[in-house]
N, C-alpha and C positions, 0 to 999 in steps of 0.2 A: 054072628060076635061081634062085642064092641072094640073099636080100635083103644088101641093102648091108650094112655096117658103120654105115657114117655118111651120113647125107643131108640137103640142103637143100632145102627145096620153097617155092616162092615169095618166098624171103627179101627181104623190104625194110627197109631200114634209113635214115635223114636225121638230118643236125646239124642242127636247126633247121629251117630252108627248105632245105638243102642236099641234095639225094639222094644218097646211095650205094653203094647199089643198090638194085634195079630190081625185084625179083623171081626174083633166080635159083636154079637149083633147079638139084642135080647130085648123082650118090653116088658114094662112096668105097669099093671093095673091099676087104674084110679082105687085109694085106699087102701093099697097091698104095701105091705113091708118086705123089704126082699133084703136080705143079707149078701153082701159080695165077699167071699171068705177065698183063701188062699195063702202059702206061703210069701214071706219078706220078701218083694221086688217080682213078686207075681204081674201090676199092672192094678192094683186094686184101687189104687189111690189116682192113679191115673184115669180111670175108668170114671171116677166117680165125677173128675175133675174135668173131662172130656162132655156128661154127661146133663151138668150141672152147667159149662157155658163155659167156666174158668181158662178152660185148653180148648184150643180149634184143631180137632182131629186134621192129624196129614191128610187121611181117604177116608172117606164114608162118610155117612149124614148123622145127626141128631136130630129127631123129631119130638117136639113138646105141642099136644095137641096138635093144632093144624098148620106148624110151621116148622121149615129147617131153624133150630135155633143156630146152628154150623154156621151157619150163611151170615148173621148178623155181625154188625159191626161191634167191637168191642163194650163200646158205650152202651147200645141197645141190649146186650146179654147183662152186663150191669142193672139196668135198670128194671130187668127180668126177673133178677135174683133179688134186689130189694121189695116184688110185691108177688111175687108165684111160686119162689123157687128159695125155700130157706136152707142153708149152710150151718152147720155146727162141726165144730173143727175138736180136732184132739186136747188140745191147751186151750180153747174154750176163745183165743184173742181179742180178747173185751182190749177197750182201749184204758190204757193205765190210773191216765189223770181223770177219766169222769166216772161217776158212780155209780152200782148196780142200776139206778130207774133209768139216768143218762144212755147207759150202756144198752138196755133194753130199748128205748127210744127211739136210737137214730135211725133206723131204719124207715120208721112214720117220718123223722122228720126231713130225712131228704127227699123222703116221697112231699115235702110240701104239705104237713099236718099241723097245727098251731102247737104250740109247746104245751101248752096247758092238756090238751087231747091226749098228744102225745103220751104227756106224766101219764095222765089215768089209766090209759091203757096198760103202760108198761106195771105200775101199780097194781091194775089187773094179774099180769101177768106172773108177776114176782111171786104176787101172794097166792095163787092157782097153783103156784110149782114150789109153795114151803120157804120163799126166803123174801118174804115183805121187809121183817124188820132187818133187810139186809140194803135195803133202798137208797140210804144215801151214806153207802161206806162206799170207799175205792175198793179194786180186787187185790189191791196187797194187801189190804185187811182182812180179807175174807177166807176161808178155804177152799180147796180145790173144787169139793162139791156142790159147795156155795156159787163158786163161778160158773162151774158147768150148767147150771140150774139159770144162771141170768145167760148163759150166751145162749140158752134153749129158749129163756124168755125172748131172749133179740131174734131167733132166729124162725121163732113161730109168730111174733109181733101182726105179722099181715096176713095170717092165717093162710098160709101159702100152700097151693095144690101138689107140692114135694118136699118134704126133706131130706137132704146129703146127712149125712152124719159118718167122718169119715173116723175111726178109729173112738166115738165119743170119750170112754172111758180110760183110752188107753195110758192116762195118767192119776186115776183114781186108784185104789187099794179097792177089793172087793166085794165088801158092803157099802161104801159108800156109789159105785159102779154099778151097783143092782139097782141102787136106788133111784139114781138118775133114768135107767135104761127103763124104769117101772113108769117114772113117771112120763118121758119120751114117747111109751108105747098109749102112754092111756090119753096124754094128749090128742097124740095124732089119729089114733080110733075115734076119737069124741068129734076131733073137725074132720074126720075123713081124707087125711093127707096121706098120701102113699110117703114112704120112707124106701132112700136106698140107703144100706148102713153096712160100711165097709168096716171089716172087721178080722183078725188072725184067731180069735178064740172063739171057739167051739160054745160056751156057755151062752156069749154072747149072739150069738145065729141063735140060738135056741129061742130068743123072743118072736124072732120071723116067721111070716107063711112060707116064705121057699125061702134054698138057695141055690147062691148061682159060683158054682168055685171055677177058680180061673190057675191056669198054670204054665207059668212061659209065656204069657201073655194073648192066652187061649181059653176058653170056656171049656174047662171038664167034661164032658159028658158023666163022667159016673159021679159028679160033684152035684147035678144036677135033681133038683126034686123038695119035696116040700119037708118042712123039720115039726118037730112038737112045738110050736108056740108054746111060752109061758104066757100069764096070765098076768098082766099089770096090777100091781096094786097099789092103793090110794097112800 
């Protein structure tokens, strides 16, 4: 059996005296889309943040390829997120003063890519996600769906091995959310990017290959298993 691309082993994380994760273990295979589900406060986002290296677990291990990323420094984990791990947040978290193209190009610029090449790549991704016409528009002048597509372009522009999507449609209406999900799944399949998709919505989880349900900071065995994934539409 091939080794998982990403794995958590006995991950524990607390906020003060309040436990968020109580020894969670899971594997993510290359190219797999996994939905992490469960009620509010069950530890979904905390698990995603630990797997992405945003948070360091209190105990346990996070393995990505051949390294333990929980042992890396904060700056080293940040570099990893700019190069091999993409993150898409619920509200996009675009820089309000920058245009869509500038926001999408940020990871490449931070990695040292020249401005012209970074803009060309950004325009390619914005076009791929259907928002090329917003390239020179700032976030405040875009719709929620357009902003989230721009955030997706930023997350995917480095062609990451893993995309972490934390409630990516939570701020969108159902139709716009479906459009964004279809595009996210399509580009992930094309790039063979693994996706860790956090959601409380079973309709969103239906886009994944497999579901892992959390309850009170632990994996609920009753919530493990494949889901009927929807086919992404262009």
